[in-house]
C-alpha positions in Angstrom: -21.7 14.5 18.5 -24.7 16.9 18.4 -22.9 19.2 16.0 -22.0 16.3 13.6 -25.6 15.0 13.8 -26.9 18.5 12.7 -24.5 18.7 9.8 -25.5 15.1 8.8 -29.1 16.2 8.7 -28.2 19.2 6.7 -26.4 17.2 4.1 -29.3 14.7 3.9 -31.7 17.4 3.2 -29.4 19.0 0.7 -29.5 15.7 -1.2 -33.3 15.9 -1.1 -33.7 12.5 0.7 -35.8 11.4 3.5 -34.2 9.6 6.4 -35.7 6.3 5.1 -34.5 7.0 1.5 -31.0 7.8 2.7 -30.9 4.8 5.1 -32.0 2.5 2.1 -29.3 4.0 -0.1 -26.5 3.5 2.5 -27.7 0.0 3.5 -28.6 0.8 7.1 -31.7 0.7 9.1 -34.1 3.6 9.6 -33.4 3.4 13.3 -29.6 3.7 12.7 -30.1 6.7 10.6 -32.3 8.4 13.1 -29.7 7.6 15.8 -27.0 9.2 13.6 -29.0 12.3 13.2 -29.9 12.6 16.9 -26.3 12.2 18.0 -27.0 8.9 19.8 -24.7 7.0 17.5 -21.3 7.9 16.1 -20.8 7.2 12.3 -18.3 4.6 11.5 -15.9 4.5 8.6 -18.1 2.2 6.4 -21.1 4.6 6.9 -19.0 7.6 6.1 -17.6 6.0 2.9 -21.1 5.1 1.7 -22.3 8.6 2.6 -19.5 10.1 0.5 -20.4 7.9 -2.5 -24.0 9.1 -2.1 -22.7 12.6 -2.8 -22.6 14.0 0.8 -19.8 16.3 1.9 -18.3 14.2 4.6 -15.5 16.8 5.4 -18.3 19.2 6.2 -20.1 16.7 8.4 -17.0 15.9 10.5 -15.2 19.3 10.6 -17.6 21.9 9.3 -15.3 22.6 6.4 -16.8 22.6 2.9 -15.1 20.7 0.1 -15.3 23.0 -2.9 -16.3 22.3 -5.6 -18.3 19.4 -4.4 -20.0 17.4 -7.1 -20.4 13.7 -7.8 -21.4 12.3 -11.1 -21.0 9.1 -13.2 -19.9 8.7 -16.7 -22.4 7.2 -19.2 -20.2 4.0 -19.5 -20.8 0.4 -18.5 -18.3 0.5 -15.5 -20.3 3.3 -13.9 -23.7 3.6 -12.4 -26.5 2.6 -14.8 -29.6 4.6 -15.5 -31.7 1.9 -13.7 -29.5 2.0 -10.6 -29.7 5.8 -10.3 -33.5 5.7 -10.1 -33.5 3.4 -7.1 -33.1 4.5 -3.5 -32.1 0.9 -2.6 -28.7 1.1 -4.4 -25.9 -0.6 -2.5 -23.5 2.4 -2.5 -20.8 0.3 -0.9 -20.5 -1.4 -4.3 -19.1 1.8 -5.8 -16.1 3.9 -5.6 -15.4 7.5 -6.2 -12.5 8.4 -8.5 -11.1 12.0 -8.3 -11.2 14.1 -11.4 -8.3 16.5 -11.5 -8.1 20.0 -13.0 -5.2 19.3 -15.3 -5.0 18.4 -19.0 -2.5 16.0 -20.5 -0.5 17.1 -23.5 -1.1 20.8 -22.8 0.9 22.8 -20.3 2.3 21.8 -17.0 0.6 19.8 -14.2 0.5 17.0 -12.0 -2.3 14.7 -10.6 -0.9 14.3 -7.2 -2.2 17.6 -5.5 -5.6 17.2 -3.7 -6.4 20.9 -4.3 -6.7 20.1 -8.0 -9.7 17.8 -7.5 -12.7 19.3 -9.3 -15.2 16.5 -8.9 -15.6 12.7 -8.8 -16.8 9.9 -11.0 -18.4 6.8 -9.6 -17.4 3.4 -10.9 -18.5 -0.1 -9.8 -16.0 -1.5 -7.3 -16.2 -5.1 -8.7 -15.3 -3.8 -12.2 -12.3 -1.8 -10.9 -10.9 -4.5 -8.6 -11.8 -7.8 -10.2 -12.4 -6.8 -13.9 -9.4 -4.5 -14.2 -7.1 -5.7 -11.3 -6.7 -2.1 -10.1 -6.3 -0.5 -6.7 -9.1 2.0 -6.1 -6.8 4.2 -4.0 -4.4 4.6 -6.9 -6.7 5.9 -9.5 -7.1 9.4 -11.0 -9.0 11.0 -13.8 -7.6 13.7 -16.1 -8.7 15.4 -19.4 -6.8 15.2 -22.7 -6.0 18.0 -25.1 -4.6 17.8 -28.5 -4.7 15.1 -31.3 -1.2 13.6 -31.0 -2.7 10.3 -29.9 -5.6 10.2 -32.3 -7.4 8.0 -33.2 -6.5 6.0 -30.1 -7.2 8.9 -27.7 -8.9 12.1 -29.0 -9.0 15.7 -27.9 -11.4 16.1 -25.0 -11.3 12.5 -24.0 -11.3 11.7 -20.2 -8.8 9.1 -19.2 -8.5 6.9 -16.1 -4.9 6.5 -14.7 -3.4 3.7 -12.6 -0.8 5.7 -10.6 0.9 2.7 -9.0 4.7 3.0 -9.3 6.8 0.5 -11.4 4.5 0.0 -14.4 6.7 1.6 -17.1 8.5 -1.7 -17.5 5.9 -2.8 -20.1 4.9 -1.0 -23.3 1.6 0.9 -23.1 0.0 4.3 -23.0 1.0 6.6 -20.1 0.5 10.0 -18.7 4.1 11.2 -18.4 5.8 14.4 -17.1 8.6 15.2 -19.5 10.7 18.3 -18.8 7.8 19.8 -16.9 5.1 19.1 -19.6 2.2 16.7 -18.9 1.8 14.5 -21.9 -0.2 11.3 -22.9 2.1 9.1 -25.1 2.8 5.4 -26.0 6.0 4.3 -24.3 8.2 1.6 -25.6 11.4 0.4 -23.9 14.5 -0.4 -26.0 17.2 -3.0 -25.1 19.8 -0.1 -25.0 17.8 1.4 -22.0 16.5 4.2 -24.1 12.7 5.0 -24.1 10.7 5.7 -27.2 7.9 8.3 -26.7 5.4 7.6 -29.4 2.5 9.6 -30.9 -0.2 7.3 -32.5 -1.1 10.2 -34.8 1.2 9.7 -37.8 1.5 13.5 -38.2 3.6 13.6 -35.1 7.0 11.9 -34.8 8.6 9.6 -32.3 11.1 10.9 -29.8 13.8 8.7 -28.3 15.0 9.6 -24.9 18.3 8.2 -23.5 21.2 9.0 -21.1 20.7 12.1 -18.9 17.5 13.0 -20.7 15.8 10.1 -18.9 16.0 12.1 -15.7 13.5 14.4 -17.2 11.0 11.6 -17.8 8.6 10.8 -14.9 5.6 8.4 -15.3 2.5 9.7 -13.7 0.2 6.8 -14.5 -0.8 4.2 -17.1 -3.9 4.9 -19.0 -6.4 2.1 -18.4 -9.7 3.5 -19.6 -11.1 6.3 -21.6 -14.4 8.0 -21.9 -15.5 10.3 -24.7 -18.5 12.2 -26.0 -20.1 10.7 -29.1 
């Protein structure tokens, strides 16, 4: 416990926060925070989740192993932390979730969003928007970058997209990240009555490919695109 307490103190100081400021941010009392840092109280799962959302390296605190790279930031979009919230030490961090951002690019090269070692950072979204507003499972979300203009103007080169990776979603038409014969692509998917699948590019300069028969074995849905962020 003493070792964990010392690492917790190290992480708090790395965040540039006093015990009171961190306690306010995590929604705990100053006495509780002091007890955590003295080793008189063991951090529970809710406390650790809030601590991770605040930007602390929980893996280091618990095991002494650094998560690299370790960065947390929020997109300048309505679902994420607002500028007003970020200035307040009294933010209820339990109201937010961290979504992993993976070091893979759709529509350029091979890749997958299922390997933890590909996580480069996290973006923070409001839990209420994710769960109630979008009907999504926070544990099944992933962020990847897009390269190329085949889906322009719907999705442009350099856009960041949020994927819902829950299985069984390809029964409806929509935009998906797919793995087709080893290549990670973002395309509009349309199912035909014959059982074939149309892989559509929104950019008229690119064609539509119809996949059927044994070719369907090479098509794997990674996730449905449910949100995008871009630089203006």
